[in-house]
C-alpha angles and dihedrals in degrees: 000000000000140000108246100181137017126194125181131188118188092340112150108306095350119096090180131350136165123179136169118227133189143199120277126038123338125181125205111201129189145113119287115278096030098109107267095129090044088067092051091045091055092054090044090054090055090050098045109010087238143080126245088213108045136028098220135049099234096086090053093067117082114250109270095021125102098211143014130219128208121188124179134172112218124197121205126165091347094306124111127218124190115212121190126186127187111200114202115174113226093015137071114285119231130221137194131194115203086345093303115118115252116223090233135001095249089065087080093059110117094031089100121027113196137171114202127194115190138157088263088068091081083081088067086072104027102029135084123292089260088070092057093043088053090051091053095046094047091052091044090056091045089056096041114013092197088077089073087072093044091052092046091051092048093048090050092052093049090049093051093044092049091050090055093047092045093051091051091047093051093046091055094046094050094046094246091132132249121314127227107264097176091117091058089086089058092052090046090059092048092048092049092049098048094032092055091052093049093044093049091050092051092048091051090047095051090050090053093044100046098084096040089053091050091048094045094050090047090052095046095045093038094235099317101138140341118265122212133181123194131178113236112199129197084229092066133251100291097079120164094240115258097316103141097207094049092046091050090052091050091050092051090049092049092047091053091051092048096044097103093045091048092051090048093051100031097230141093108260101180131064144061091300087070096049130108139210106224116214121199140178106204107316096335131084114249094225109081096005109052122087122243091260092048091051091052091048092050093049090047090048091054092053094044090049089053090052093049093046093052092044092051089056094061109267116082110214127221108262118218125192106188112195093318102131092070087060096051131075119239096266093051091046092054093043093050092049089050092052097050101033092105097053116128092235127005121183115196128186124195142154094224120039091210090067090070114084117239092250089069099040103116129126111001129211125186115216121199140131095010093304134106121205129181110228103170 
């Protein structure tokens, strides 16, 4: 799989842009602030319907415009698919596949598989648990796009359940009396149903990812430490595997036990939204104990493991290295280039072309002043 063409209209700094791409390595070179990452972000939005830089769509639309358009032609097994996205902040986005309207934007998920490594990925190791949950869910959707619907359904249930609990909490605090919580049982059943599906998917993913993460970290660090990932559930450690029915029963049981605490605090305390992905080097947690270089290697190992897992399942994703070589020492640069040199399409951004190892020096594009020109 590779992205053959990218067209942007009023996306970030680009009023209008159209560039041809090709398989193999491509390097986008230019000073900081010239729009290199904006190109990568546009492709990432097609792949995930989200940005790795911002949480909302508004910053993606060029100042003064009311919407942005991203079009990309994707080639897989000799066939080409045109994906178009119209991003309208505050309104529903629209999507088209081969110029035919999609019923909803998430129908395009899976058209472009992409693994992105960027400086922000250090938060996978050092950030809050939400960062690691997001990593798992994004990869889960890349493997099986139907999980986008599962995650949306689960998030909706948690939001509605929290609203009910919050209303009851505020009524009690303000002396307005107790609120009717009879519908809480209904939301418990919905949470157990969708939560069990999401939890099972995550557990299966972590099982599949565990060895690739260990191998990738070993390769990046050249044998300096053993990497381990473990799923840590709010239900405890003795989970019944990935059996959906048993997980749903466990969630219902845990919700019943937490009911009084949830009413007291006004928030849902049980479910996949409270879970964690535990990262370890040897017997110690990475967060708080690993060096800066070890944290970078672990984050890089997680992304490389994602790439290898997706590739092993039949569709090789586009690999993106967004301004990462400036963050790595020479040995890690060379090792990373060695590990990804055989990727079907690798897109690299950098401020200085010399930062990119020779193994990844392919097509070159200069980026400056809102324009992108191929020079090699």
